[in-house]
C-alpha positions in Angstrom: 113.8 42.3 -28.6 117.5 41.8 -29.3 118.6 38.6 -27.6 122.2 37.6 -27.1 121.3 34.1 -26.1 118.3 31.9 -25.5 116.5 32.9 -22.3 119.2 34.1 -19.9 119.5 32.3 -16.5 120.1 35.0 -13.9 120.3 35.0 -10.1 119.2 38.1 -8.3 120.1 39.3 -4.8 117.9 41.9 -2.9 119.0 43.4 0.5 117.8 47.0 0.4 115.8 46.7 3.7 114.9 43.8 6.0 114.3 41.0 3.5 117.2 38.8 2.2 115.8 37.9 -1.2 117.4 35.5 -3.7 115.6 34.8 -7.0 116.4 32.8 -10.1 114.7 33.4 -13.4 115.1 32.1 -16.9 114.0 34.9 -19.2 110.6 35.8 -17.8 110.0 32.5 -16.0 110.5 32.4 -12.3 112.4 29.3 -11.1 113.1 30.1 -7.5 112.2 32.9 -5.0 113.8 32.3 -1.6 113.3 34.9 1.1 114.7 35.2 4.6 113.0 38.0 6.6 114.3 39.7 9.7 110.9 41.5 10.3 110.4 39.8 13.6 113.8 41.1 14.9 112.6 44.7 14.1 109.1 44.4 15.4 110.1 45.0 19.1 111.7 48.3 18.0 108.5 49.4 16.0 110.5 49.8 12.8 113.5 48.6 10.8 116.9 49.0 12.6 119.6 49.3 9.9 122.3 47.6 11.9 120.1 44.6 12.8 119.1 44.3 9.1 122.7 44.3 7.9 123.7 41.5 10.4 120.6 39.5 9.5 121.5 39.7 5.7 125.1 38.6 6.5 123.8 35.5 8.3 121.1 34.6 5.8 123.0 35.3 2.5 124.8 32.0 1.7 122.0 29.7 3.0 119.4 31.6 1.0 121.5 31.5 -2.2 122.0 27.8 -1.7 118.3 27.3 -1.2 117.4 29.2 -4.3 119.8 27.2 -6.5 118.4 23.9 -5.0 114.8 25.1 -5.6 115.6 26.1 -9.2 117.4 22.8 -9.8 120.4 24.6 -11.3 124.1 24.8 -10.5 125.8 28.2 -9.9 128.0 27.4 -12.9 124.9 27.4 -15.2 124.1 31.1 -14.5 124.5 33.7 -17.2 124.8 36.5 -14.8 124.4 37.8 -11.2 122.1 40.8 -10.5 122.0 42.7 -7.3 120.2 45.7 -5.9 122.8 48.5 -5.9 120.3 51.1 -4.5 118.3 52.8 -3.3 118.0 51.4 0.3 119.7 51.2 3.6 123.5 51.7 3.0 124.7 48.9 5.3 122.1 46.4 4.1 122.8 47.1 0.4 126.6 46.6 1.0 126.0 43.1 2.2 124.1 42.2 -1.0 126.6 44.0 -3.3 129.6 42.4 -1.7 128.0 38.9 -2.0 127.1 39.4 -5.6 130.6 40.6 -6.4 132.1 37.6 -4.7 129.9 35.1 -6.6 130.4 36.9 -9.9 134.2 37.0 -9.4 134.4 33.4 -8.3 132.2 32.1 -11.1 133.5 34.3 -13.9 130.0 35.7 -14.6 128.9 39.2 -15.5 127.6 41.4 -12.6 124.6 43.7 -12.9 124.0 46.3 -10.3 120.3 47.3 -10.7 117.9 49.8 -9.3 115.4 48.6 -6.6 112.5 50.7 -8.0 113.1 49.6 -11.7 113.2 46.0 -10.3 109.7 46.5 -8.7 108.4 47.4 -12.2 110.2 44.6 -14.0 108.9 41.8 -11.7 105.5 42.0 -13.4 107.1 40.3 -16.4 107.2 37.1 -14.3 103.4 37.3 -13.8 102.0 38.9 -17.0 104.7 38.5 -19.7 106.8 41.3 -21.3 106.1 44.9 -20.2 104.3 47.1 -22.7 106.4 50.0 -23.8 105.7 52.6 -22.5 104.6 51.4 -19.0 103.1 53.6 -16.4 104.0 52.4 -12.9 102.7 53.4 -9.5 105.2 52.2 -6.9 104.1 52.2 -3.3 106.1 50.9 -0.4 107.5 51.8 3.0 110.1 54.1 1.5 108.6 55.2 -1.9 105.4 56.5 -3.4 106.2 57.3 -7.0 104.6 57.6 -10.5 107.1 56.4 -13.1 107.0 56.3 -16.9 109.2 53.7 -18.5 109.8 53.3 -22.3 112.6 50.7 -21.7 113.0 49.2 -18.2 116.8 48.7 -18.7 117.6 52.2 -19.7 114.8 54.7 -19.5 112.7 55.3 -16.4 111.3 58.8 -15.9 109.8 60.0 -12.6 106.6 62.0 -13.0 105.9 62.4 -9.3 106.9 61.2 -5.9 106.2 61.6 -2.2 107.3 65.0 -0.8 107.2 63.7 2.8 106.0 60.3 4.2 105.6 57.4 1.7 102.3 55.5 1.9 103.9 52.5 3.7 105.4 54.7 6.4 102.0 56.2 7.0 100.5 52.8 7.4 103.2 51.8 9.9 102.8 55.0 11.9 99.0 54.8 12.2 99.3 51.1 13.2 101.6 52.2 15.9 99.2 54.9 17.2 96.4 52.2 17.2 98.7 49.8 19.0 98.4 47.2 16.2 102.1 46.4 15.9 104.6 46.4 13.0 104.5 46.2 10.0 101.3 48.3 9.7 100.2 47.6 6.2 98.8 44.0 6.5 97.2 44.6 9.9 95.4 47.8 8.9 94.2 46.1 5.7 92.8 43.3 7.9 90.9 45.6 10.3 89.7 47.9 7.5 87.8 45.0 5.9 85.4 45.1 8.8 85.2 48.9 9.0 83.3 51.7 7.2 85.6 53.7 4.8 83.2 56.6 5.0 82.9 56.8 8.8 85.5 59.6 9.2 86.4 62.2 6.6 90.2 62.3 6.6 92.0 64.7 4.3 93.3 63.9 0.8 96.8 65.4 0.5 97.9 67.4 -2.6 94.6 67.1 -4.4 93.8 70.8 -4.9 93.8 72.5 -8.3 97.1 74.2 -7.7 98.9 71.2 -6.2 101.5 69.2 -8.1 99.3 66.7 -10.1 101.5 63.6 -9.6 103.2 64.2 -6.2 102.1 62.6 -3.0 101.9 63.7 0.6 100.8 61.6 3.5 102.2 63.5 6.4 99.1 65.7 6.9 96.8 62.7 6.7 99.0 60.9 9.3 98.8 63.8 11.7 95.1 64.2 11.2 94.4 60.6 12.0 96.7 60.6 15.0 95.0 63.7 16.4 91.5 62.2 15.9 92.6 59.1 17.8 94.2 61.2 20.6 91.0 63.4 20.9 88.9 60.2 21.3 91.2 58.9 24.0 91.3 62.2 25.8 87.5 62.3 26.0 87.6 58.8 27.5 85.9 57.3 24.5 86.7 54.0 22.8 88.6 54.3 19.5 86.7 52.5 16.7 89.8 50.8 15.3 88.1 49.2 12.3 86.4 52.4 11.1 89.6 54.4 11.7 91.6 51.8 9.7 89.1 51.7 6.9 88.7 55.5 6.6 92.5 56.1 6.8 93.2 53.4 4.2 90.5 54.8 1.9 92.2 58.3 2.1 95.5 56.8 1.0 94.3 54.5 -1.8 91.9 57.2 -3.1 94.8 59.6 -3.7 97.1 56.9 -5.1 94.7 55.6 -7.7 93.2 59.0 -8.7 96.7 60.4 -9.5 97.8 57.2 -11.3 94.8 57.1 -13.6 95.2 60.8 -14.3 98.9 60.3 -15.2 97.9 57.5 -17.7 95.3 59.7 -19.3 97.6 62.7 -19.5 100.5 60.7 -21.0 98.2 58.6 -23.3 99.3 55.3 -21.8 96.7 52.5 -21.7 98.4 50.3 -19.1 99.0 50.8 -15.4 101.3 48.6 -13.4 101.3 48.8 -9.6 104.2 47.5 -7.5 105.9 47.7 -4.1 104.9 46.4 -0.8 101.7 48.4 -0.4 100.5 47.0 -3.8 99.6 43.9 -1.7 96.8 46.0 -0.1 93.4 44.5 -1.0 91.6 47.8 -1.1 94.3 49.5 -3.3 93.9 46.6 -5.8 90.1 46.7 -5.8 89.8 50.5 -6.2 92.6 50.6 -8.9 90.7 47.9 -10.8 87.5 49.8 -10.6 89.0 53.1 -11.7 91.1 51.6 -14.5 88.1 49.7 -16.0 86.1 53.0 -16.0 89.0 54.8 -17.8 89.7 52.0 -20.3 93.1 51.3 -18.8 94.5 47.8 -18.4 95.8 47.1 -14.8 98.7 44.9 -14.1 99.5 44.0 -10.5 101.8 41.1 -9.6 100.7 38.6 -6.9 101.3 39.9 -3.3 104.5 37.8 -2.8 106.1 39.5 -5.8 105.0 43.0 -4.6 107.0 43.0 -1.4 110.9 43.1 -1.6 112.2 39.9 -3.2 115.1 38.5 -5.2 112.9 37.5 -8.1 112.4 41.1 -9.1 116.2 41.8 -9.2 116.7 38.6 -11.2 113.9 39.6 -13.7 115.6 43.0 -14.4 119.0 41.3 -14.6 117.7 38.8 -17.2 116.4 41.7 -19.2 119.8 43.4 -19.0 121.4 40.2 -20.4 118.7 39.8 -23.1 119.2 43.3 -24.3 123.0 43.1 -24.1 123.3 45.9 -21.7 126.8 46.6 -20.3 127.7 44.6 -17.2 128.8 46.5 -14.0 132.4 46.5 -13.1 133.7 44.8 -10.0 134.2 48.1 -8.2 130.4 48.5 -8.1 129.4 50.3 -5.0 126.1 50.5 -3.1 124.3 53.8 -3.5 121.6 54.4 -0.9 120.1 57.2 -3.0 120.5 55.7 -6.5 118.1 57.7 -8.7 115.4 55.8 -10.5 116.6 57.4 -13.7 119.5 54.9 -13.5 117.9 51.5 -13.9 121.3 49.9 -13.7 124.9 50.9 -12.9 127.1 50.0 -15.9 130.8 49.4 -15.6 133.6 51.6 -16.8 134.0 49.6 -20.0 131.2 49.0 -22.4 129.9 45.5 -23.3 131.8 42.8 -21.6 135.2 44.5 -21.6 138.5 44.0 -19.9 137.0 43.7 -16.3 134.9 40.8 -17.4 137.7 39.0 -19.3 139.9 39.3 -16.3 137.3 37.6 -14.2 137.1 34.7 -16.6 140.9 34.4 -16.5 140.9 34.3 -12.7 138.0 31.9 -12.5 139.9 29.3 -14.5 142.0 28.7 -11.4 138.9 27.1 -9.9 138.2 29.7 -7.3 134.7 28.2 -7.1 134.9 24.4 -6.5 
């Protein structure tokens, strides 16, 4: 790997949804992972409220950055770059992170890297299991995304093989938890109830698994409707809903489809590694079934620890460090948030290549001690 300097020190900012994440990495070593979550503020609404998330990011940003620097034992001046999620995500939430990153980069005279949220979810695995194999097959499952991605270079080449055509897996977990009156977010609570239930108690449908269906696309809308109707029918008949069995059977339907398609993609593409990331990757049954199926297929499974699967700043810093190490062009200071940034763009380069005029200008300004 071409390296411009020894192990770049990068700070990453993640504000795509309801977590204000700030991470600091040196190369592939995690030094700090500070998170301020606003999940409790959204729970009473049963889902994430964009305006509430944006305001929470605004309040948490500076204290979370200060905490990360303190945890890492480094000064802001020591940094080799500032990375930030430029998209995809909630527009208002992304803007807070991008604005903060631009301010720090400008004041410190450091290069700015606007990176892709989904590519960051793949890159975070380097902090756990070392450099990513090339190519890497990644199954990303979260509240907003269920995607199968093939990456030959995480900084420049990420190809989508398949994605969700309706609800993402995480959304389905949230909606079924709501129907069962289990609260928000749904993923962890369904996982907990499912451990005591029978995954074969109820035969729920497996979406898009027919011979004519798109082999790598996902659909969880039909499953969600089927589960909700089953629960409603029980209630209408005055019967008690077996929450544990419903949770286990629903969860099994989701993870069965996810792992089956991921293993198939690995075989079809001749890739012997599978990386699973995103918030739903913290699900215990998904991890267990993926391990079982990968072992049978001779595929090596890489799943980061649960804390690195959910949204965090460490993943953004990891991708930023890789951008610096591979001498990718920095983003310009007119970087904007893009709520629908395609995964085919792992980062948003500037108008000038390398560290061109924009960056030199930042260095000139910073000499006036903008940052005490």
